Backbone as XML, in Angstrom:
<?xml version="1.0"?>
<chain id="A" units="angstrom">
  <residue number="1" name="UNK">
    <atom name="N" x="69.467" y="79.345" z="58.471"/>
    <atom name="CA" x="68.411" y="78.780" z="57.577"/>
    <atom name="C" x="69.033" y="77.576" z="56.835"/>
  </residue>
  <residue number="2" name="UNK">
    <atom name="N" x="68.287" y="76.496" z="56.816"/>
    <atom name="CA" x="68.843" y="75.323" z="56.096"/>
    <atom name="C" x="68.651" y="75.426" z="54.573"/>
  </residue>
  <residue number="3" name="UNK">
    <atom name="N" x="69.379" y="74.598" z="53.858"/>
    <atom name="CA" x="69.337" y="74.617" z="52.404"/>
    <atom name="C" x="67.945" y="74.402" z="51.785"/>
  </residue>
  <residue number="4" name="UNK">
    <atom name="N" x="67.179" y="73.501" z="52.382"/>
    <atom name="CA" x="65.799" y="73.288" z="51.914"/>
    <atom name="C" x="64.884" y="74.466" z="51.958"/>
  </residue>
  <residue number="5" name="UNK">
    <atom name="N" x="65.021" y="75.240" z="53.096"/>
    <atom name="CA" x="64.255" y="76.435" z="53.230"/>
    <atom name="C" x="64.599" y="77.497" z="52.159"/>
  </residue>
  <residue number="6" name="UNK">
    <atom name="N" x="65.918" y="77.628" z="51.866"/>
    <atom name="CA" x="66.400" y="78.618" z="50.915"/>
    <atom name="C" x="65.949" y="78.157" z="49.479"/>
  </residue>
  <residue number="7" name="UNK">
    <atom name="N" x="66.029" y="76.887" z="49.209"/>
    <atom name="CA" x="65.536" y="76.348" z="47.921"/>
    <atom name="C" x="64.062" y="76.662" z="47.699"/>
  </residue>
  <residue number="8" name="UNK">
    <atom name="N" x="63.291" y="76.576" z="48.757"/>
    <atom name="CA" x="61.844" y="76.895" z="48.698"/>
    <atom name="C" x="61.642" y="78.368" z="48.176"/>
  </residue>
  <residue number="9" name="UNK">
    <atom name="N" x="62.485" y="79.249" z="48.748"/>
    <atom name="CA" x="62.429" y="80.667" z="48.262"/>
    <atom name="C" x="62.738" y="80.759" z="46.792"/>
  </residue>
  <residue number="10" name="UNK">
    <atom name="N" x="63.832" y="80.036" z="46.391"/>
    <atom name="CA" x="64.208" y="80.035" z="44.949"/>
    <atom name="C" x="63.132" y="79.518" z="44.058"/>
  </residue>
  <residue number="11" name="UNK">
    <atom name="N" x="62.417" y="78.438" z="44.484"/>
    <atom name="CA" x="61.338" y="77.909" z="43.699"/>
    <atom name="C" x="60.213" y="78.953" z="43.574"/>
  </residue>
  <residue number="12" name="UNK">
    <atom name="N" x="59.906" y="79.609" z="44.646"/>
    <atom name="CA" x="58.886" y="80.670" z="44.591"/>
    <atom name="C" x="59.284" y="81.856" z="43.647"/>
  </residue>
  <residue number="13" name="UNK">
    <atom name="N" x="60.517" y="82.229" z="43.672"/>
    <atom name="CA" x="61.031" y="83.273" z="42.802"/>
    <atom name="C" x="60.957" y="82.810" z="41.362"/>
  </residue>
  <residue number="14" name="UNK">
    <atom name="N" x="61.268" y="81.563" z="41.107"/>
    <atom name="CA" x="61.180" y="80.989" z="39.753"/>
    <atom name="C" x="59.839" y="81.227" z="39.147"/>
  </residue>
  <residue number="15" name="UNK">
    <atom name="N" x="58.811" y="81.106" z="39.887"/>
    <atom name="CA" x="57.465" y="81.304" z="39.341"/>
    <atom name="C" x="57.229" y="82.733" z="38.930"/>
  </residue>
  <residue number="16" name="UNK">
    <atom name="N" x="57.990" y="83.697" z="39.286"/>
    <atom name="CA" x="57.879" y="85.111" z="38.868"/>
    <atom name="C" x="58.693" y="85.396" z="37.655"/>
  </residue>
  <residue number="17" name="UNK">
    <atom name="N" x="59.460" y="84.439" z="37.118"/>
    <atom name="CA" x="60.248" y="84.628" z="35.949"/>
    <atom name="C" x="59.519" y="85.246" z="34.766"/>
  </residue>
  <residue number="18" name="UNK">
    <atom name="N" x="60.180" y="86.169" z="34.114"/>
    <atom name="CA" x="59.619" y="86.661" z="32.831"/>
    <atom name="C" x="60.518" y="86.101" z="31.741"/>
  </residue>
  <residue number="19" name="UNK">
    <atom name="N" x="60.073" y="84.979" z="31.198"/>
    <atom name="CA" x="60.889" y="84.257" z="30.203"/>
    <atom name="C" x="60.017" y="83.881" z="28.966"/>
  </residue>
  <residue number="20" name="UNK">
    <atom name="N" x="59.394" y="84.836" z="28.352"/>
    <atom name="CA" x="58.490" y="84.439" z="27.218"/>
    <atom name="C" x="59.205" y="83.863" z="25.992"/>
  </residue>
  <residue number="21" name="UNK">
    <atom name="N" x="60.524" y="84.057" z="25.897"/>
    <atom name="CA" x="61.271" y="83.647" z="24.657"/>
    <atom name="C" x="61.824" y="82.223" z="24.870"/>
  </residue>
  <residue number="22" name="UNK">
    <atom name="N" x="62.623" y="82.086" z="25.880"/>
    <atom name="CA" x="63.219" y="80.750" z="26.180"/>
    <atom name="C" x="62.306" y="79.824" z="26.884"/>
  </residue>
  <residue number="23" name="UNK">
    <atom name="N" x="61.367" y="80.334" z="27.586"/>
    <atom name="CA" x="60.491" y="79.490" z="28.446"/>
    <atom name="C" x="61.251" y="78.776" z="29.540"/>
  </residue>
  <residue number="24" name="UNK">
    <atom name="N" x="62.530" y="79.193" z="29.797"/>
    <atom name="CA" x="63.361" y="78.546" z="30.807"/>
    <atom name="C" x="63.316" y="79.421" z="32.047"/>
  </residue>
  <residue number="25" name="UNK">
    <atom name="N" x="62.551" y="79.060" z="33.003"/>
    <atom name="CA" x="62.346" y="79.875" z="34.244"/>
    <atom name="C" x="63.498" y="79.566" z="35.207"/>
  </residue>
  <residue number="26" name="UNK">
    <atom name="N" x="64.043" y="80.620" z="35.865"/>
    <atom name="CA" x="65.050" y="80.458" z="36.867"/>
    <atom name="C" x="64.710" y="81.339" z="38.055"/>
  </residue>
  <residue number="27" name="UNK">
    <atom name="N" x="64.874" y="80.760" z="39.255"/>
    <atom name="CA" x="64.720" y="81.537" z="40.485"/>
    <atom name="C" x="65.977" y="81.443" z="41.344"/>
  </residue>
  <residue number="28" name="UNK">
    <atom name="N" x="66.293" y="82.477" z="42.070"/>
    <atom name="CA" x="67.478" y="82.431" z="42.957"/>
    <atom name="C" x="67.037" y="83.070" z="44.283"/>
  </residue>
  <residue number="29" name="UNK">
    <atom name="N" x="67.671" y="82.567" z="45.339"/>
    <atom name="CA" x="67.418" y="83.110" z="46.684"/>
    <atom name="C" x="68.776" y="83.215" z="47.379"/>
  </residue>
  <residue number="30" name="UNK">
    <atom name="N" x="69.077" y="84.430" z="47.855"/>
    <atom name="CA" x="70.369" y="84.617" z="48.586"/>
    <atom name="C" x="70.085" y="84.789" z="50.031"/>
  </residue>
  <residue number="31" name="UNK">
    <atom name="N" x="70.905" y="84.096" z="50.862"/>
    <atom name="CA" x="70.850" y="84.312" z="52.268"/>
    <atom name="C" x="72.073" y="85.153" z="52.681"/>
  </residue>
  <residue number="32" name="UNK">
    <atom name="N" x="71.812" y="86.299" z="53.270"/>
    <atom name="CA" x="72.921" y="87.187" z="53.748"/>
    <atom name="C" x="73.369" y="86.662" z="55.056"/>
  </residue>
  <residue number="33" name="UNK">
    <atom name="N" x="74.591" y="87.055" z="55.402"/>
    <atom name="CA" x="75.131" y="86.645" z="56.687"/>
    <atom name="C" x="74.332" y="87.251" z="57.885"/>
  </residue>
  <residue number="34" name="UNK">
    <atom name="N" x="73.587" y="88.313" z="57.612"/>
    <atom name="CA" x="72.710" y="88.832" z="58.628"/>
    <atom name="C" x="71.350" y="88.225" z="58.752"/>
  </residue>
  <residue number="35" name="UNK">
    <atom name="N" x="71.127" y="87.119" z="57.857"/>
    <atom name="CA" x="69.922" y="86.377" z="58.003"/>
    <atom name="C" x="68.797" y="86.756" z="57.036"/>
  </residue>
  <residue number="36" name="UNK">
    <atom name="N" x="69.031" y="87.778" z="56.185"/>
    <atom name="CA" x="67.963" y="88.267" z="55.311"/>
    <atom name="C" x="67.946" y="87.339" z="54.071"/>
  </residue>
  <residue number="37" name="UNK">
    <atom name="N" x="66.800" y="87.077" z="53.484"/>
    <atom name="CA" x="66.651" y="86.410" z="52.270"/>
    <atom name="C" x="66.234" y="87.344" z="51.136"/>
  </residue>
  <residue number="38" name="UNK">
    <atom name="N" x="66.968" y="87.422" z="50.027"/>
    <atom name="CA" x="66.674" y="88.261" z="48.921"/>
    <atom name="C" x="66.523" y="87.382" z="47.693"/>
  </residue>
  <residue number="39" name="UNK">
    <atom name="N" x="65.425" y="87.509" z="46.947"/>
    <atom name="CA" x="65.193" y="86.684" z="45.780"/>
    <atom name="C" x="65.265" y="87.384" z="44.443"/>
  </residue>
  <residue number="40" name="UNK">
    <atom name="N" x="65.361" y="86.588" z="43.434"/>
    <atom name="CA" x="65.403" y="87.169" z="42.085"/>
    <atom name="C" x="65.004" y="86.153" z="41.081"/>
  </residue>
  <residue number="41" name="UNK">
    <atom name="N" x="64.608" y="86.531" z="39.913"/>
    <atom name="CA" x="64.229" y="85.665" z="38.865"/>
    <atom name="C" x="64.825" y="86.220" z="37.535"/>
  </residue>
  <residue number="42" name="UNK">
    <atom name="N" x="64.874" y="85.354" z="36.499"/>
    <atom name="CA" x="65.392" y="85.802" z="35.234"/>
    <atom name="C" x="64.366" y="86.720" z="34.566"/>
  </residue>
  <residue number="43" name="UNK">
    <atom name="N" x="64.864" y="87.671" z="33.867"/>
    <atom name="CA" x="64.056" y="88.616" z="33.140"/>
    <atom name="C" x="64.549" y="88.733" z="31.746"/>
  </residue>
  <residue number="44" name="UNK">
    <atom name="N" x="63.815" y="88.268" z="30.733"/>
    <atom name="CA" x="64.257" y="88.270" z="29.312"/>
    <atom name="C" x="63.736" y="89.581" z="28.616"/>
  </residue>
  <residue number="45" name="UNK">
    <atom name="N" x="64.439" y="89.884" z="27.530"/>
    <atom name="CA" x="64.098" y="90.988" z="26.734"/>
    <atom name="C" x="64.104" y="90.533" z="25.221"/>
  </residue>
  <residue number="46" name="UNK">
    <atom name="N" x="63.209" y="91.102" z="24.434"/>
    <atom name="CA" x="63.092" y="90.737" z="23.059"/>
    <atom name="C" x="64.398" y="90.910" z="22.325"/>
  </residue>
  <residue number="47" name="UNK">
    <atom name="N" x="65.204" y="91.825" z="22.723"/>
    <atom name="CA" x="66.504" y="91.982" z="22.021"/>
    <atom name="C" x="67.614" y="91.158" z="22.676"/>
  </residue>
  <residue number="48" name="UNK">
    <atom name="N" x="67.264" y="90.261" z="23.570"/>
    <atom name="CA" x="68.184" y="89.253" z="24.161"/>
    <atom name="C" x="69.319" y="89.852" z="24.985"/>
  </residue>
  <residue number="49" name="UNK">
    <atom name="N" x="70.131" y="90.703" z="24.462"/>
    <atom name="CA" x="71.315" y="91.226" z="25.176"/>
    <atom name="C" x="71.025" y="91.732" z="26.560"/>
  </residue>
  <residue number="50" name="UNK">
    <atom name="N" x="69.977" y="92.535" z="26.784"/>
    <atom name="CA" x="69.747" y="93.057" z="28.137"/>
    <atom name="C" x="69.106" y="92.071" z="29.078"/>
  </residue>
  <residue number="51" name="UNK">
    <atom name="N" x="68.947" y="90.800" z="28.664"/>
    <atom name="CA" x="68.305" y="89.835" z="29.595"/>
    <atom name="C" x="69.230" y="89.679" z="30.778"/>
  </residue>
  <residue number="52" name="UNK">
    <atom name="N" x="68.627" y="89.438" z="31.954"/>
    <atom name="CA" x="69.367" y="89.287" z="33.151"/>
    <atom name="C" x="68.957" y="88.036" z="33.871"/>
  </residue>
  <residue number="53" name="UNK">
    <atom name="N" x="70.001" y="87.308" z="34.366"/>
    <atom name="CA" x="69.784" y="86.045" z="35.068"/>
    <atom name="C" x="69.278" y="86.258" z="36.447"/>
  </residue>
  <residue number="54" name="UNK">
    <atom name="N" x="68.601" y="85.273" z="37.033"/>
    <atom name="CA" x="68.068" y="85.285" z="38.312"/>
    <atom name="C" x="69.100" y="85.605" z="39.400"/>
  </residue>
  <residue number="55" name="UNK">
    <atom name="N" x="70.282" y="85.004" z="39.279"/>
    <atom name="CA" x="71.311" y="85.238" z="40.293"/>
    <atom name="C" x="71.739" y="86.699" z="40.312"/>
  </residue>
  <residue number="56" name="UNK">
    <atom name="N" x="71.907" y="87.275" z="39.176"/>
    <atom name="CA" x="72.286" y="88.692" z="39.120"/>
    <atom name="C" x="71.112" y="89.612" z="39.535"/>
  </residue>
  <residue number="57" name="UNK">
    <atom name="N" x="69.948" y="89.215" z="39.256"/>
    <atom name="CA" x="68.821" y="90.022" z="39.778"/>
    <atom name="C" x="68.813" y="90.072" z="41.290"/>
  </residue>
  <residue number="58" name="UNK">
    <atom name="N" x="68.913" y="88.846" z="41.880"/>
    <atom name="CA" x="68.918" y="88.684" z="43.369"/>
    <atom name="C" x="70.084" y="89.488" z="43.959"/>
  </residue>
  <residue number="59" name="UNK">
    <atom name="N" x="71.296" y="89.380" z="43.326"/>
    <atom name="CA" x="72.471" y="90.058" z="43.871"/>
    <atom name="C" x="72.347" y="91.538" z="43.746"/>
  </residue>
  <residue number="60" name="UNK">
    <atom name="N" x="71.777" y="92.060" z="42.638"/>
    <atom name="CA" x="71.622" y="93.475" z="42.435"/>
    <atom name="C" x="70.619" y="94.014" z="43.529"/>
  </residue>
  <residue number="61" name="UNK">
    <atom name="N" x="69.581" y="93.202" z="43.772"/>
    <atom name="CA" x="68.643" y="93.655" z="44.873"/>
    <atom name="C" x="69.344" y="93.651" z="46.179"/>
  </residue>
  <residue number="62" name="UNK">
    <atom name="N" x="70.173" y="92.680" z="46.489"/>
    <atom name="CA" x="70.928" y="92.631" z="47.749"/>
    <atom name="C" x="71.737" y="93.922" z="47.859"/>
  </residue>
  <residue number="63" name="UNK">
    <atom name="N" x="72.535" y="94.257" z="46.890"/>
    <atom name="CA" x="73.418" y="95.425" z="46.972"/>
    <atom name="C" x="72.571" y="96.712" z="47.092"/>
  </residue>
  <residue number="64" name="UNK">
    <atom name="N" x="71.513" y="96.780" z="46.306"/>
    <atom name="CA" x="70.680" y="98.022" z="46.332"/>
    <atom name="C" x="69.930" y="98.143" z="47.689"/>
  </residue>
  <residue number="65" name="UNK">
    <atom name="N" x="69.816" y="97.075" z="48.445"/>
    <atom name="CA" x="69.194" y="97.115" z="49.784"/>
    <atom name="C" x="70.223" y="97.157" z="50.837"/>
  </residue>
  <residue number="66" name="UNK">
    <atom name="N" x="71.564" y="97.338" z="50.446"/>
    <atom name="CA" x="72.613" y="97.487" z="51.486"/>
    <atom name="C" x="73.267" y="96.239" z="51.990"/>
  </residue>
  <residue number="67" name="UNK">
    <atom name="N" x="73.041" y="95.136" z="51.278"/>
    <atom name="CA" x="73.649" y="93.814" z="51.712"/>
    <atom name="C" x="74.766" y="93.358" z="50.749"/>
  </residue>
  <residue number="68" name="UNK">
    <atom name="N" x="75.930" y="93.258" z="51.285"/>
    <atom name="CA" x="77.068" y="92.696" z="50.562"/>
    <atom name="C" x="77.650" y="91.502" z="51.169"/>
  </residue>
  <residue number="69" name="UNK">
    <atom name="N" x="77.023" y="91.076" z="52.241"/>
    <atom name="CA" x="77.502" y="89.994" z="53.137"/>
    <atom name="C" x="76.805" y="88.638" z="52.753"/>
  </residue>
  <residue number="70" name="UNK">
    <atom name="N" x="77.136" y="88.133" z="51.615"/>
    <atom name="CA" x="76.436" y="86.913" z="51.109"/>
    <atom name="C" x="76.984" y="85.611" z="51.731"/>
  </residue>
  <residue number="71" name="UNK">
    <atom name="N" x="76.076" y="84.876" z="52.330"/>
    <atom name="CA" x="76.444" y="83.561" z="52.890"/>
    <atom name="C" x="76.247" y="82.416" z="51.829"/>
  </residue>
  <residue number="72" name="UNK">
    <atom name="N" x="75.084" y="82.336" z="51.188"/>
    <atom name="CA" x="74.836" y="81.356" z="50.226"/>
    <atom name="C" x="73.726" y="81.758" z="49.311"/>
  </residue>
  <residue number="73" name="UNK">
    <atom name="N" x="73.644" y="81.051" z="48.185"/>
    <atom name="CA" x="72.638" y="81.335" z="47.206"/>
    <atom name="C" x="72.105" y="79.953" z="46.690"/>
  </residue>
  <residue number="74" name="UNK">
    <atom name="N" x="70.789" y="79.887" z="46.552"/>
    <atom name="CA" x="70.135" y="78.694" z="45.942"/>
    <atom name="C" x="69.578" y="79.098" z="44.601"/>
  </residue>
  <residue number="75" name="UNK">
    <atom name="N" x="69.799" y="78.204" z="43.638"/>
    <atom name="CA" x="69.401" y="78.454" z="42.222"/>
    <atom name="C" x="68.589" y="77.271" z="41.681"/>
  </residue>
  <residue number="76" name="UNK">
    <atom name="N" x="67.395" y="77.565" z="41.135"/>
    <atom name="CA" x="66.548" y="76.544" z="40.583"/>
    <atom name="C" x="66.211" y="76.950" z="39.160"/>
  </residue>
  <residue number="77" name="UNK">
    <atom name="N" x="66.615" y="76.106" z="38.195"/>
    <atom name="CA" x="66.269" y="76.357" z="36.823"/>
    <atom name="C" x="65.256" y="75.250" z="36.409"/>
  </residue>
  <residue number="78" name="UNK">
    <atom name="N" x="65.786" y="74.274" z="35.630"/>
    <atom name="CA" x="64.947" y="73.097" z="35.227"/>
    <atom name="C" x="64.519" y="72.372" z="36.442"/>
  </residue>
  <residue number="79" name="UNK">
    <atom name="N" x="63.306" y="71.815" z="36.335"/>
    <atom name="CA" x="62.812" y="70.974" z="37.509"/>
    <atom name="C" x="63.184" y="69.497" z="37.295"/>
  </residue>
  <residue number="80" name="UNK">
    <atom name="N" x="63.740" y="69.164" z="36.154"/>
    <atom name="CA" x="64.127" y="67.828" z="35.837"/>
    <atom name="C" x="65.710" y="67.591" z="35.975"/>
  </residue>
  <residue number="81" name="UNK">
    <atom name="N" x="66.398" y="68.556" z="35.611"/>
    <atom name="CA" x="67.934" y="68.411" z="35.607"/>
    <atom name="C" x="68.526" y="69.609" z="36.307"/>
  </residue>
  <residue number="82" name="UNK">
    <atom name="N" x="69.482" y="69.389" z="37.203"/>
    <atom name="CA" x="70.062" y="70.532" z="37.963"/>
    <atom name="C" x="70.729" y="71.545" z="36.937"/>
  </residue>
  <residue number="83" name="UNK">
    <atom name="N" x="70.488" y="72.831" z="37.171"/>
    <atom name="CA" x="71.016" y="73.870" z="36.453"/>
    <atom name="C" x="72.077" y="74.640" z="37.270"/>
  </residue>
  <residue number="84" name="UNK">
    <atom name="N" x="73.112" y="75.134" z="36.640"/>
    <atom name="CA" x="74.154" y="75.853" z="37.343"/>
    <atom name="C" x="74.290" y="77.247" z="36.946"/>
  </residue>
  <residue number="85" name="UNK">
    <atom name="N" x="74.780" y="78.164" z="37.720"/>
    <atom name="CA" x="74.943" y="79.536" z="37.277"/>
    <atom name="C" x="75.869" y="79.658" z="36.058"/>
  </residue>
  <residue number="86" name="UNK">
    <atom name="N" x="75.506" y="80.551" z="35.143"/>
    <atom name="CA" x="76.299" y="80.760" z="33.929"/>
    <atom name="C" x="77.614" y="81.397" z="34.401"/>
  </residue>
  <residue number="87" name="UNK">
    <atom name="N" x="78.547" y="81.497" z="33.455"/>
    <atom name="CA" x="79.859" y="82.096" z="33.780"/>
    <atom name="C" x="79.831" y="83.477" z="34.211"/>
  </residue>
  <residue number="88" name="UNK">
    <atom name="N" x="78.921" y="84.270" z="33.578"/>
    <atom name="CA" x="78.779" y="85.685" z="33.948"/>
    <atom name="C" x="78.307" y="85.815" z="35.409"/>
  </residue>
  <residue number="89" name="UNK">
    <atom name="N" x="77.288" y="84.955" z="35.744"/>
    <atom name="CA" x="76.786" y="85.050" z="37.151"/>
    <atom name="C" x="77.829" y="84.576" z="38.136"/>
  </residue>
  <residue number="90" name="UNK">
    <atom name="N" x="78.654" y="83.576" z="37.748"/>
    <atom name="CA" x="79.738" y="83.071" z="38.665"/>
    <atom name="C" x="80.674" y="84.253" z="38.980"/>
  </residue>
  <residue number="91" name="UNK">
    <atom name="N" x="80.999" y="84.960" z="37.878"/>
    <atom name="CA" x="81.964" y="86.096" z="38.106"/>
    <atom name="C" x="81.332" y="87.241" z="38.838"/>
  </residue>
  <residue number="92" name="UNK">
    <atom name="N" x="80.042" y="87.448" z="38.684"/>
    <atom name="CA" x="79.329" y="88.562" z="39.342"/>
    <atom name="C" x="79.286" y="88.166" z="40.799"/>
  </residue>
  <residue number="93" name="UNK">
    <atom name="N" x="78.877" y="86.918" z="41.139"/>
    <atom name="CA" x="78.834" y="86.481" z="42.548"/>
    <atom name="C" x="80.234" y="86.558" z="43.193"/>
  </residue>
  <residue number="94" name="UNK">
    <atom name="N" x="81.330" y="86.296" z="42.439"/>
    <atom name="CA" x="82.656" y="86.278" z="42.961"/>
    <atom name="C" x="83.083" y="87.580" z="43.557"/>
  </residue>
  <residue number="95" name="UNK">
    <atom name="N" x="82.462" y="88.680" z="43.116"/>
    <atom name="CA" x="82.754" y="89.975" z="43.662"/>
    <atom name="C" x="82.537" y="89.997" z="45.171"/>
  </residue>
  <residue number="96" name="UNK">
    <atom name="N" x="81.675" y="89.165" z="45.666"/>
    <atom name="CA" x="81.296" y="89.166" z="47.086"/>
    <atom name="C" x="81.772" y="87.983" z="47.837"/>
  </residue>
  <residue number="97" name="UNK">
    <atom name="N" x="82.773" y="87.279" z="47.311"/>
    <atom name="CA" x="83.437" y="86.146" z="48.042"/>
    <atom name="C" x="83.502" y="84.893" z="47.320"/>
  </residue>
  <residue number="98" name="UNK">
    <atom name="N" x="84.731" y="84.365" z="47.318"/>
    <atom name="CA" x="84.902" y="83.056" z="46.590"/>
    <atom name="C" x="84.484" y="81.856" z="47.422"/>
  </residue>
  <residue number="99" name="UNK">
    <atom name="N" x="84.192" y="82.076" z="48.658"/>
    <atom name="CA" x="83.811" y="80.850" z="49.510"/>
    <atom name="C" x="82.260" y="80.768" z="49.714"/>
  </residue>
  <residue number="100" name="UNK">
    <atom name="N" x="81.495" y="81.639" z="49.127"/>
    <atom name="CA" x="80.012" y="81.511" z="49.352"/>
    <atom name="C" x="79.575" y="80.169" z="48.830"/>
  </residue>
  <residue number="101" name="UNK">
    <atom name="N" x="78.541" y="79.636" z="49.435"/>
    <atom name="CA" x="77.928" y="78.403" z="49.090"/>
    <atom name="C" x="76.930" y="78.582" z="47.974"/>
  </residue>
  <residue number="102" name="UNK">
    <atom name="N" x="77.062" y="77.759" z="46.923"/>
    <atom name="CA" x="76.131" y="77.751" z="45.823"/>
    <atom name="C" x="75.350" y="76.476" z="45.867"/>
  </residue>
  <residue number="103" name="UNK">
    <atom name="N" x="74.042" y="76.575" z="46.012"/>
    <atom name="CA" x="73.120" y="75.405" z="46.027"/>
    <atom name="C" x="72.380" y="75.347" z="44.712"/>
  </residue>
  <residue number="104" name="UNK">
    <atom name="N" x="72.544" y="74.312" z="43.936"/>
    <atom name="CA" x="71.841" y="74.138" z="42.658"/>
    <atom name="C" x="70.819" y="73.008" z="42.827"/>
  </residue>
  <residue number="105" name="UNK">
    <atom name="N" x="69.587" y="73.331" z="42.511"/>
    <atom name="CA" x="68.474" y="72.371" z="42.887"/>
    <atom name="C" x="67.464" y="72.212" z="41.781"/>
  </residue>
  <residue number="106" name="UNK">
    <atom name="N" x="66.759" y="71.112" z="41.845"/>
    <atom name="CA" x="65.500" y="70.934" z="41.063"/>
    <atom name="C" x="64.337" y="70.941" z="41.973"/>
  </residue>
  <residue number="107" name="UNK">
    <atom name="N" x="64.560" y="70.688" z="43.251"/>
    <atom name="CA" x="63.502" y="70.642" z="44.278"/>
    <atom name="C" x="64.140" y="70.797" z="45.677"/>
  </residue>
  <residue number="108" name="UNK">
    <atom name="N" x="63.365" y="70.842" z="46.718"/>
    <atom name="CA" x="63.922" y="70.984" z="48.007"/>
    <atom name="C" x="64.635" y="69.750" z="48.434"/>
  </residue>
  <residue number="109" name="UNK">
    <atom name="N" x="64.345" y="68.605" z="47.790"/>
    <atom name="CA" x="65.066" y="67.334" z="48.130"/>
    <atom name="C" x="66.147" y="66.889" z="47.151"/>
  </residue>
  <residue number="110" name="UNK">
    <atom name="N" x="66.289" y="67.588" z="46.062"/>
    <atom name="CA" x="67.323" y="67.194" z="45.049"/>
    <atom name="C" x="68.180" y="68.368" z="44.743"/>
  </residue>
  <residue number="111" name="UNK">
    <atom name="N" x="69.339" y="68.391" z="45.416"/>
    <atom name="CA" x="70.245" y="69.532" z="45.177"/>
    <atom name="C" x="71.704" y="69.172" z="45.355"/>
  </residue>
  <residue number="112" name="UNK">
    <atom name="N" x="72.555" y="69.958" z="44.854"/>
    <atom name="CA" x="74.013" y="69.790" z="45.083"/>
    <atom name="C" x="74.524" y="71.138" z="45.630"/>
  </residue>
  <residue number="113" name="UNK">
    <atom name="N" x="75.614" y="71.102" z="46.281"/>
    <atom name="CA" x="76.140" y="72.348" z="46.775"/>
    <atom name="C" x="77.665" y="72.423" z="46.540"/>
  </residue>
  <residue number="114" name="UNK">
    <atom name="N" x="78.144" y="73.615" z="46.303"/>
    <atom name="CA" x="79.528" y="73.833" z="45.981"/>
    <atom name="C" x="79.939" y="75.149" z="46.620"/>
  </residue>
  <residue number="115" name="UNK">
    <atom name="N" x="81.175" y="75.309" z="46.875"/>
    <atom name="CA" x="81.756" y="76.642" z="47.152"/>
    <atom name="C" x="81.964" y="77.285" z="45.779"/>
  </residue>
  <residue number="116" name="UNK">
    <atom name="N" x="81.770" y="78.560" z="45.714"/>
    <atom name="CA" x="81.902" y="79.263" z="44.442"/>
    <atom name="C" x="83.339" y="79.003" z="43.897"/>
  </residue>
  <residue number="117" name="UNK">
    <atom name="N" x="84.318" y="78.857" z="44.737"/>
    <atom name="CA" x="85.690" y="78.649" z="44.252"/>
    <atom name="C" x="85.811" y="77.328" z="43.527"/>
  </residue>
  <residue number="118" name="UNK">
    <atom name="N" x="84.877" y="76.376" z="43.817"/>
    <atom name="CA" x="84.879" y="75.098" z="43.019"/>
    <atom name="C" x="84.337" y="75.264" z="41.631"/>
  </residue>
  <residue number="119" name="UNK">
    <atom name="N" x="83.324" y="76.146" z="41.547"/>
    <atom name="CA" x="82.652" y="76.444" z="40.217"/>
    <atom name="C" x="83.431" y="77.437" z="39.377"/>
  </residue>
  <residue number="120" name="UNK">
    <atom name="N" x="84.277" y="78.206" z="40.023"/>
    <atom name="CA" x="85.068" y="79.258" z="39.330"/>
    <atom name="C" x="86.512" y="79.267" z="39.917"/>
  </residue>
  <residue number="121" name="UNK">
    <atom name="N" x="87.246" y="78.223" z="39.560"/>
    <atom name="CA" x="88.596" y="78.149" z="40.144"/>
    <atom name="C" x="89.526" y="79.239" z="39.584"/>
  </residue>
  <residue number="122" name="UNK">
    <atom name="N" x="90.531" y="79.582" z="40.316"/>
    <atom name="CA" x="91.538" y="80.615" z="39.843"/>
    <atom name="C" x="90.883" y="81.865" z="39.402"/>
  </residue>
  <residue number="123" name="UNK">
    <atom name="N" x="89.886" y="82.333" z="40.161"/>
    <atom name="CA" x="89.072" y="83.469" z="39.727"/>
    <atom name="C" x="89.786" y="84.818" z="40.010"/>
  </residue>
  <residue number="124" name="UNK">
    <atom name="N" x="89.248" y="85.832" z="39.393"/>
    <atom name="CA" x="89.746" y="87.202" z="39.503"/>
    <atom name="C" x="88.712" y="87.908" z="40.459"/>
  </residue>
  <residue number="125" name="UNK">
    <atom name="N" x="89.210" y="88.538" z="41.486"/>
    <atom name="CA" x="88.338" y="89.203" z="42.395"/>
    <atom name="C" x="88.870" y="90.546" z="42.825"/>
  </residue>
  <residue number="126" name="UNK">
    <atom name="N" x="88.166" y="91.225" z="43.737"/>
    <atom name="CA" x="88.561" y="92.584" z="44.196"/>
    <atom name="C" x="90.008" y="92.638" z="44.736"/>
  </residue>
  <residue number="127" name="UNK">
    <atom name="N" x="90.422" y="91.586" z="45.361"/>
    <atom name="CA" x="91.790" y="91.538" z="45.992"/>
    <atom name="C" x="92.831" y="91.517" z="44.877"/>
  </residue>
  <residue number="128" name="UNK">
    <atom name="N" x="92.472" y="91.298" z="43.603"/>
    <atom name="CA" x="93.455" y="91.264" z="42.548"/>
    <atom name="C" x="93.712" y="92.687" z="41.900"/>
  </residue>
  <residue number="129" name="UNK">
    <atom name="N" x="92.946" y="93.644" z="42.371"/>
    <atom name="CA" x="93.116" y="94.984" z="41.806"/>
    <atom name="C" x="94.222" y="95.803" z="42.613"/>
  </residue>
</chain>
């Protein structure tokens, strides 16, 4: 699957966001190495602390459906300025590989891509235990 197709899934997931407090919608779409696409959106809570980002929602769904073989993830936040995964999400994604591709987009035609190791250098992972 090409990046534009994956971004389209993230854009669709963004529309399902539950963000009544920040009004900042985020969608994420993960492509597993077996070719499955799993999506997630951010979900806010009135008490803020239990709020969960789109990337972690998508990754939790992946794992709960038996997928830990992540190839890449597309993330769409703002439609005007590219948004990047927060530090917590970067570390959460790191559990499943430092070389996964992270695609940050505002649209199917405006995106950047990085290896997770570029966004989270010198990271701590399972091999460090």
